[in-house]
N, C-alpha and C positions, 0 to 999 in steps of 0.2 A: 032627509032628516036635517033639521036646523042645527047649526054648530053649537056646541056647549059654550055658553057665555062665561067670560072671565077666565077661560083656559087658553094657554098659549103653547105652541110647540117651538122648540129651539133647534135650529139646524146649523151645524158646524162642518166645514170641509177644509181639507188641506191636501195639496197635491205636490208632486215633485217639481212642478213648474213654478212654485211660489218661492220667492226669494226670502220670505220671512221664516221659512223652515230652517231651524238652526240646531240647537243643542239636543235636547231630548226630543224624540220623534213625535211626542204628543204635546209638546209645550204649547204650540200655537193653538191646537184644538182646545186645550185647557184654558188658554187665555180667552179664546172666543166664548167658551161656555161661561166663564166667570163674568165677562162683560155683559152677556145677554141675560144671565140670571139676575145680575144687579139691576139691569134696566127693567126687567119684568117685575121685580119686587118694588121698585120705585113707582111703577105705574099700576100696581095692584093686580097683576096677573098671577094665576096659579099655573104651574108647569105640568102639562100632560106628559111630556117625554122629551128628552134630549136626543136628537138624531145626529149622527156624525158619520162622515166618510173620510178615511185617511188614505192618501196616495191614490186619489181618484181625480181625474181632470174635470174641470167645470163643464166640459162638453160631453162628458160620458153620461149616457142615458141609462146605464145599467147599475148605477150607484145603489147599493142595497139600502143604506140609510135614507137616501133621497126618495126612493120608490116606496119604502115603508111609510114615510111621512105623507106622501101624496095619497096613499091608500087610506090612511087614517083621516086625512083632511076630507076626502070624499065621503067618509063615514060620519063626518060631523063631530069628531072627537075634540076639536078645539076651534076657536074662531080667529086666532092670530098665529102667523108663522113669523118668527124672529130670526134674522141673520145679521151677521156683522156688516156685510156689504152685499149689494145685489150680485156681485161676481161670485160670492160664496155659494149662492143659490144656483146660479148657472152662468156660463159664459156663452151660451148658445142663444142667439137672437130668436130662433124659432120657439124655444121653450119659454122665453120671456113673454112672447105674444100668446102662446098656448095657455100658460097658467096665470101669469100676472094680469093679463087683460082678457082672458077667456074663461077658463074653468074656475079660477078662484072666485070671481064675482058670482058665478052660477052657484057655487057651493056655499057662498056666504063667508068665505075665508079672506081675511085681510093679511097682506104681506107688508112687513116693515123691515127695512135695512137700516140699522141704527146709525152707523157712521155715514152712510150716504144720504140720510134723511129721505129715503124712499118710503112712501106710504101709499098703497093702492087705494086708500080711502080718499085720497086727494085727487080728483079727476084732472086737475090742472097740471099734475106732474106726469101725465102719461108720456108726453114728448120727451121729458127728461129721462124717464125710464127706458124709452126706446133708444135714445142717444147713448145712455149707459150700456145698453145691450150691444149696440154696434161697436162701441169702443172696446168692450170686453172681448167680443168676438174677433175684432181686428188684432187685439193683443195676442190672443191665442194663435191666430193664423201667423202673425209675425214670429212668435216664439217658436212655433213648429218649424218654420223655415230656417230659423237660426240654429235650432237643435239639429235639424237635418244636415245643415252645412258643417256643423262641428263634428258630427258623427262621420260624415263623408271624409272630412279632413283626417280624422283619426284612422279611418280605413286606409286611406291613401298613404298614411305614414306607417302602415304595417301593424297597427294596434288591433288586437282582438277585442271586440266590443260586445260580443254576445253575452247573455246572462250565464250560460253554461258552456263549459269547454266542449269542443267537438269530441265525439267518441274516439278514443285512442290517445287523447291528450288530457292534461290537467292544466289548470291555471297556475302559473308560477307564483308561489307564495310571496315572493319579493316584488312581483309586478304582475298584477292581474290582467294586464293587456298583452301578456306574453304567454305562449304555450310551451309546455314541457311534456315529454312523453309519459304516458301512463303505461307502465310495462305490461300489465295484465290485459288491458283493452287493446293495446297496440299489437299484441301477439294474435289477437283475433282478427284484427284488420289485415295483418300480413297473411294469415291463413286464408282469408277471403280472396285476396289478390292471387295467392298461389293456386288455390282451387280453380279460379277462373282461367288462369293461364294454362292449367293442366287440362282444360276443356270442359269444366263443370259449368252448367248454366246457372242463372241466378236462383231458379226454383230449387235446383238440387243443392246449391250452397245453403240456402235457407233451411232446407230439410236436414242437412247434416248438422248444422248448428243447433237446431231444435232437438235433434236426437242426442246431441252431446249435452243438452240441458244448459247451454250457454245463454245467460240473460241477454236480451236485445238491449240496445242503447238506453231506452227509457227506463227499463227495469234496473239496469246496471247503475245508472245515475242515482236512482232512488236508494239503492243499496249503499252507494258511496256516501250518500248524505245521511246515512244512519236510519233510513226509513225501512219499514217492513216491506218486503217484496210483494207487489200486488198479486192477488190470487183470484182466478187462475193466472199463472204466469203468462205475460204477453209473449207472442211468438215472433221469430224472425220472418220477414216477408220478402218477396221479390223486390218491391220498391225500396225497402231499407237496404238491401244488399246493393242494388243498383246505385243508390245515393252514395254509398261508401266508395264503390268502384269509380264513380265519376267525379269525386271531390278532389280537386287539385291540392288542397291544403295538406294532404298526406305526403306530398313530395317536398314539403318545406316552404311552400308558397302560400301566403295568406290570401284566401279566396273568400270574399264577402260581397254583400250587396246583390244577392240573387233575386230578392223580392223587395218591393216597396209598397208602403201603404198608399191607397188611392187618395186619401184625404186625412187631415188631422182630426176630422170629425167621425172617422170610420175606422174600424179595425180590419176591414177588408184589405187584402194585399193582392198585388199582381206580380207575376213572375216576369223578370226582365230578360231580354235577350242576352246571350253570353257576352256579346261585345260591350254590354253596359255594366258587367260585373267589375268589381274592383279587385285586382289581383296584384299583390306585391311579392316579388320573388325573394327567396332565401331569408325568411324572417324567423324561422324556428327549426328545430331538428326534424328531419324527414323520417317517416315510418317505412315508406316504400321508395325504391329507386325510380329515377325519371325513366329509365329504360323500361322497367316493368309497367309503370303507369302508361307510357306511350303505347306499349303492346296491348294493354287492356283497353285503351281508348280505341285502338284499331278494331279489336274484337267487338266492342260495343257499337262502333260505327257500322261494322259489317252486319251486325244483328238488326240495326235500325233500317239499313238499306234493304235487307232481305224482307223485312216486314212491309216496307213501302214499295219495294220492287222498282226503285228509281235511284240507281247508283249516281252520286254526284261527281262532277268533274273535280279534279284536284284543286282548282282555284274557283269553283263555282261560288259566286256571291261574295268573294273575298277581296277583289281587286278594286282599289280606290285611286282616284286622280290626286296627284300631289299638289295640284293648283287649287281646285275647288272642294276637294274632299268627296265628290260624288262618285258613283259607281262607274267602273270601266266595263264596256261591253265588247263582245267578240264580233268581228266582222271578217270578211274575206271568204275564200273558198275552203273546201274541205281539206285541201292539201297545204294551204298556206293561210293561216288565220292570224289576226292581229287584235290587240286591245286598243280601244279608243274611248274617249270620255263621252259618256252618255249625255251629260249636261251640255257639253259643247255642241253636240249634235242638235240639241233643242234650242240653244241660245248662245251665241258668241259673246253676248254681253254678260251672261251669267258665268261663262268660262271661255277664255280665248282658245282653249284646246292645246294639244301638244302632239308631236309626231307619234304615229302608231308604233306599238311595240309588238314584235312577233310573239305569239303565244308560246312557241317552243323555247324561246330565249328565257322567258319568265319562268317556265316550268323547270328548266335546267338550273336556274339560280335557286329556286325554292328547294329542289331536291338536294343540291349540293350543300346549302347552308343548313338544311334540316338534318342531314346526315352528320355534319360537323357538330351540331349542337347536341343531338341525342346520343351520339357515339356509336351509332349503327346505321345501316342503310334501311330507312323506313319505307313502307309502301305508300302509295299515293293516298290510300284511305286514312292511314295514320297521320300523314301530313295535313290532310284536310281537316281532321278532327282537332289537331293541335294548333293550326295556324289561325290567328285571329283576323289578320288582314295583311294585304300586300299593297304598299303605296308606291305608285310609279310617278317619278318626278321628271320634268322636262330636261332635255340635255343641256349641259353647261360646259363650255370649253371642250366639247367633243365627248364628254362623259355623262353617263346617265345614272342617277342615284335610285336604287331600289330599296325601300325600307320594308323589312319583314317584322311584323309584330306577332309574337307567339303567345299562346295561352298560358305559358309558364316562364 
């Protein structure tokens, strides 16, 4: 169907990435709309519809207004799309090529960016549009990196940056980057830990909570926000219980950065290894004690090992070289084993190596310091679950430094 002559669509977009967003949340959308309506009137176009997306990135392909406009364009509802700049339409170079240089010409649709002087009717401007597309995409990529760096800095400073408080807590009204205890939900968290320490499995705990008609975290949050509870009521599940039992934030340490987006152009996330998480100790009130948390981690670790039938050694995968940061490996006989730098065994240029350290000596140090920190004598399984890494440094003046980094 040929497009309707003399009709134009107006597209406006604003996202959190834009510096121009200031006072009223719709002010910039309104300004874009007024600019484009004025331009359309001056050039004799009638307006089919104004499409707008607020708080959507220029790389987001799920924008509702954007996709509604594309659907109408394909149906021939108008012959021109007006935007303030090309970046308002998209910051994704692939979409520039797909629509501005591909589908729009096929559909007979013309794209005009008023302030950029972009006009797809001008074939000589194709390279300029491609350069604009690259610059816009580079901007978004750089911005994503800067935002990630700022958020990581906040995490490392102990600031809570999630949109919603962790179940059991509320955001401090005076400082939304700080957590304070929510008494009602915290009581449920303590009950979950107590039940597990008494021998209840995660399935049984979930069942008991459901039988008591206690709303799970998602439903509880909805109720706290004044929303009607979803029907039928969501249920507690084993994964939800396990997530609570394994979250270190409940002992007063800020645990964040478990997942990361694979790309600024995608909402897909990947789960990071525990050593990559950002954990800052003693940032807020604890709901459970460190001793109870350590005991629960021991039980959880025992459950995992039982499932995999492969009990790990106390220090398996946790020992690092203090020179190069590489892994230390075990060598020697069954009766006398030592740790040595794996990197140094491969290349003395990469790491000069250091004297071997007896395995029994390191184990004794870990057990002694672990008991002093936790306040009780832990099992090897509990220590393995709570130890992040052990760093062996070369001897200096006859003394050897051993750094133990705990998960809390």
